[in-house]
C-alpha positions as a Markdown table, in Angstrom:
| # | Residue | x | y | z |
|---|---|---|---|---|
| 1 | Met | 12.9 | 23.3 | -9.9 |
| 2 | Glu | 16.5 | 22.9 | -11.3 |
| 3 | Glu | 17.9 | 23.5 | -7.8 |
| 4 | Tyr | 16.3 | 20.3 | -6.7 |
| 5 | Tyr | 17.7 | 18.2 | -9.5 |
| 6 | Leu | 20.6 | 16.7 | -7.5 |
| 7 | Tyr | 18.2 | 16.0 | -4.6 |
| 8 | Phe | 15.9 | 14.1 | -6.9 |
| 9 | Lys | 18.9 | 12.3 | -8.4 |
| 10 | Ser | 20.1 | 11.3 | -5.0 |
| 11 | Leu | 16.7 | 10.0 | -4.0 |
| 12 | His | 16.4 | 8.2 | -7.4 |
| 13 | Leu | 19.7 | 6.4 | -6.7 |
| 14 | Ile | 18.8 | 5.5 | -3.1 |
| 15 | Phe | 15.6 | 3.8 | -4.2 |
| 16 | Ile | 17.4 | 2.1 | -7.1 |
| 17 | Val | 19.7 | 0.6 | -4.5 |
| 18 | Thr | 16.9 | -0.5 | -2.2 |
| 19 | Trp | 14.9 | -1.9 | -5.2 |
| 20 | Phe | 17.9 | -4.0 | -6.4 |
| 21 | Ala | 18.5 | -5.1 | -2.8 |
| 22 | Gly | 15.0 | -6.5 | -2.8 |
| 23 | Leu | 15.4 | -8.0 | -6.3 |
| 24 | Phe | 18.7 | -9.7 | -5.3 |
| 25 | Tyr | 17.3 | -11.1 | -2.0 |
| 26 | Ile | 13.8 | -12.3 | -2.9 |
| 27 | Pro | 15.0 | -15.0 | -5.3 |
| 28 | Arg | 17.2 | -16.3 | -2.5 |
| 29 | Leu | 14.1 | -16.5 | -0.3 |
| 30 | Phe | 12.4 | -18.3 | -3.2 |
| 31 | Val | 15.2 | -20.9 | -3.3 |
| 32 | Tyr | 14.7 | -21.5 | 0.4 |
| 33 | Gln | 11.0 | -21.9 | -0.1 |
| 34 | Ile | 11.4 | -24.3 | -3.0 |
| 35 | Glu | 13.8 | -26.4 | -0.8 |
| 36 | Ala | 11.5 | -26.2 | 2.2 |
| 37 | His | 8.8 | -27.9 | 0.1 |
| 38 | Gln | 11.1 | -31.0 | 0.0 |
| 39 | Glu | 11.3 | -31.2 | 3.8 |
| 40 | Gln | 9.2 | -33.5 | 6.0 |
| 41 | Glu | 6.5 | -32.2 | 8.4 |
| 42 | Pro | 6.5 | -30.4 | 10.7 |
| 43 | Ala | 9.7 | -28.7 | 9.5 |
| 44 | Lys | 8.1 | -28.0 | 6.1 |
| 45 | Ser | 5.1 | -26.1 | 7.5 |
| 46 | Ile | 7.3 | -24.1 | 10.0 |
| 47 | Leu | 9.8 | -23.2 | 7.3 |
| 48 | Leu | 7.3 | -22.2 | 4.7 |
| 49 | Lys | 5.3 | -20.1 | 7.1 |
| 50 | Gln | 8.4 | -18.1 | 8.2 |
| 51 | Leu | 9.9 | -17.8 | 4.7 |
| 52 | Gln | 6.6 | -16.7 | 3.2 |
| 53 | Leu | 6.3 | -14.0 | 5.9 |
| 54 | Met | 9.8 | -12.8 | 5.2 |
| 55 | Thr | 9.2 | -12.8 | 1.5 |
| 56 | Arg | 5.9 | -10.9 | 1.8 |
| 57 | Arg | 7.5 | -8.2 | 4.0 |
| 58 | Leu | 10.5 | -7.8 | 1.6 |
| 59 | Trp | 8.3 | -7.7 | -1.4 |
| 60 | Tyr | 5.6 | -5.3 | -0.2 |
| 61 | Ile | 7.6 | -3.1 | 2.2 |
| 62 | Ile | 10.9 | -2.8 | 0.3 |
| 63 | Ser | 10.8 | -4.0 | -3.3 |
| 64 | Trp | 7.5 | -2.6 | -4.6 |
| 65 | Pro | 7.7 | 0.8 | -2.8 |
| 66 | Ser | 11.4 | 1.2 | -4.0 |
| 67 | Ala | 10.4 | 0.4 | -7.6 |
| 68 | Val | 7.6 | 3.0 | -7.4 |
| 69 | Leu | 9.7 | 5.7 | -5.7 |
| 70 | Ala | 12.7 | 5.1 | -8.1 |
| 71 | Thr | 10.4 | 5.5 | -11.0 |
| 72 | Leu | 8.8 | 8.6 | -9.5 |
| 73 | Phe | 12.1 | 10.3 | -9.0 |
| 74 | Ala | 13.3 | 9.3 | -12.5 |
| 75 | Ile | 10.2 | 11.0 | -13.9 |
| 76 | Cys | 11.1 | 14.2 | -11.8 |
| 77 | Leu | 14.6 | 14.1 | -13.3 |
| 78 | Ile | 13.2 | 13.9 | -16.8 |
| 79 | Tyr | 10.7 | 16.6 | -16.1 |
| 80 | Ile | 13.5 | 18.9 | -15.0 |
| 81 | Asn | 15.8 | 18.0 | -17.8 |
| 82 | Pro | 13.6 | 16.7 | -20.7 |
| 83 | Ser | 16.5 | 16.9 | -23.2 |
| 84 | Ile | 18.2 | 13.9 | -21.5 |
| 85 | Ile | 15.7 | 11.6 | -23.4 |
| 86 | Glu | 17.3 | 12.5 | -26.7 |
| 87 | Ala | 20.7 | 11.1 | -25.6 |
| 88 | Gln | 21.3 | 7.7 | -27.2 |
| 89 | Trp | 22.7 | 6.2 | -24.0 |
| 90 | Met | 19.5 | 7.2 | -22.2 |
| 91 | Gln | 17.3 | 5.5 | -24.8 |
| 92 | Val | 19.3 | 2.3 | -24.4 |
| 93 | Lys | 19.1 | 2.7 | -20.6 |
| 94 | Leu | 15.3 | 3.0 | -20.8 |
| 95 | Gly | 15.3 | -0.2 | -22.7 |
| 96 | Phe | 17.1 | -1.9 | -19.8 |
| 97 | Val | 14.7 | -0.3 | -17.4 |
| 98 | Met | 11.8 | -1.9 | -19.3 |
| 99 | Leu | 13.7 | -5.2 | -19.0 |
| 100 | Leu | 14.0 | -4.5 | -15.2 |
| 101 | Phe | 10.2 | -4.0 | -15.0 |
| 102 | Ile | 9.6 | -7.2 | -16.9 |
| 103 | Tyr | 11.9 | -9.0 | -14.5 |
| 104 | His | 10.1 | -7.4 | -11.5 |
| 105 | Ile | 6.7 | -8.4 | -12.8 |
| 106 | Lys | 7.9 | -12.0 | -13.5 |
| 107 | Thr | 9.3 | -12.1 | -10.0 |
| 108 | His | 5.9 | -10.9 | -8.7 |
| 109 | Phe | 4.2 | -13.9 | -10.5 |
| 110 | Ile | 6.7 | -16.3 | -9.0 |
| 111 | Phe | 6.1 | -14.7 | -5.6 |
| 112 | Lys | 2.3 | -15.2 | -5.9 |
| 113 | Glu | 2.8 | -18.9 | -7.0 |
| 114 | Leu | 5.0 | -19.6 | -4.0 |
| 115 | Glu | 2.6 | -17.8 | -1.7 |
| 116 | Asn | 0.0 | -20.3 | -2.9 |
| 117 | Asn | 2.5 | -23.2 | -2.5 |
| 118 | Ile | 2.8 | -23.7 | -6.3 |
| 119 | Val | 6.3 | -24.7 | -7.1 |
| 120 | Lys | 7.3 | -24.6 | -10.8 |
| 121 | Trp | 11.0 | -23.9 | -10.4 |
| 122 | Thr | 13.9 | -25.9 | -9.2 |
| 123 | Ser | 16.2 | -24.3 | -6.6 |
| 124 | Asn | 19.1 | -24.3 | -9.2 |
| 125 | Gly | 16.8 | -22.7 | -11.8 |
| 126 | Met | 15.9 | -20.0 | -9.3 |
| 127 | Arg | 19.6 | -19.4 | -8.5 |
| 128 | Leu | 20.1 | -18.9 | -12.2 |
| 129 | Tyr | 17.0 | -16.6 | -12.5 |
| 130 | Asn | 18.6 | -14.5 | -9.7 |
| 131 | Glu | 21.4 | -13.4 | -12.0 |
| 132 | Gly | 18.9 | -11.6 | -14.3 |
| 133 | Ala | 18.8 | -8.5 | -12.1 |
| 134 | Thr | 22.6 | -8.6 | -11.7 |
| 135 | Leu | 23.1 | -8.5 | -15.5 |
| 136 | Ile | 20.6 | -5.6 | -15.9 |
| 137 | Leu | 22.4 | -3.7 | -13.1 |
| 138 | Phe | 25.8 | -4.1 | -14.6 |
| 139 | Ala | 24.5 | -3.0 | -18.1 |
| 140 | Val | 22.8 | 0.1 | -16.7 |
| 141 | Ile | 25.8 | 1.1 | -14.5 |
| 142 | Phe | 28.3 | 0.8 | -17.4 |
| 143 | Leu | 25.9 | 2.6 | -19.7 |
| 144 | Val | 25.3 | 5.5 | -17.3 |
| 145 | Ile | 28.9 | 5.9 | -16.4 |
| 146 | Leu | 30.4 | 5.5 | -19.9 |
| 147 | Lys | 27.5 | 7.3 | -21.6 |
| 148 | Ser | 28.3 | 5.4 | -24.8 |
| 149 | Ala | 26.1 | 3.0 | -26.7 |
| 150 | Ile | 29.2 | 1.0 | -27.7 |
| 151 | Asn | 31.6 | 1.0 | -24.7 |
| 152 | Trp | 29.0 | -0.3 | -22.3 |
| 153 | Ile | 28.7 | -3.4 | -24.5 |
| 154 | Tyr | 32.3 | -4.4 | -23.6 |
| 155 | Gly | 31.5 | -4.2 | -19.9 |
| 156 | Val | 28.4 | -6.3 | -20.3 |
| 157 | Val | 30.1 | -8.9 | -22.5 |
| 158 | Gly | 32.8 | -9.1 | -19.8 |
| 159 | Ile | 30.2 | -9.8 | -17.2 |
| 160 | Phe | 28.6 | -12.5 | -19.3 |
| 161 | Leu | 32.0 | -14.1 | -19.8 |
| 162 | Leu | 32.7 | -13.9 | -16.1 |
| 163 | Ala | 29.3 | -15.5 | -15.4 |
| 164 | Ala | 30.0 | -18.3 | -17.8 |
| 165 | Ile | 33.4 | -19.0 | -16.3 |
| 166 | Leu | 31.9 | -19.0 | -12.8 |
| 167 | Met | 29.1 | -21.4 | -13.9 |
| 168 | Ile | 31.7 | -23.8 | -15.4 |
| 169 | Leu | 33.8 | -23.6 | -12.2 |
| 170 | Phe | 30.6 | -24.2 | -10.2 |
| 171 | Lys | 29.8 | -27.3 | -12.2 |
| 172 | Ile | 33.4 | -28.6 | -11.9 |
| 173 | Tyr | 33.3 | -28.1 | -8.1 |
| 174 | Lys | 29.9 | -29.8 | -7.9 |
| 175 | Arg | 31.2 | -32.9 | -9.7 |
| 176 | Tyr | 34.3 | -32.9 | -7.6 |
| 177 | Arg | 32.2 | -32.8 | -4.4 |
| 178 | Glu | 30.0 | -35.6 | -5.7 |
| 179 | Leu | 33.0 | -37.8 | -6.5 |
| 180 | Tyr | 34.8 | -37.3 | -3.1 |
| 181 | Glu | 31.9 | -37.3 | -0.7 |
């Protein structure tokens, strides 16, 4: 079984990439759906029908299968090398994986609400929500590459600082546009 370890690892990474692709794109489709609810008929109905179809396909054909397959191949990797669970960085990583599953399930609830035309989010709130998967991805990548329970924190703190700076610049730009339009 050990000779297949790198194959399982490759498949695990491939499905992590496709899972995150779905998690990055679906909130963007949610933003469009939220904004489509503010349109007048018939544009509203036409947009919602198309966006809900795109969202449904992304969620059930890419995101969910990728989450399941990434998890399955991760279990295979742990089965082949069970001692990896003892590494401190892996325990922290598994904590972030749990956060990722929580994010995924929350996204599923938002998906179901929007599918039933229940809008509880603003488009800006959804744009902010979209950054959750990004932060988890950065934390896990730094953790896996650095394999240190301390050094990954510097990378994640840097990402939070960058995100804060970008949000401030976004607000400044938004005010500037409002003043000069």
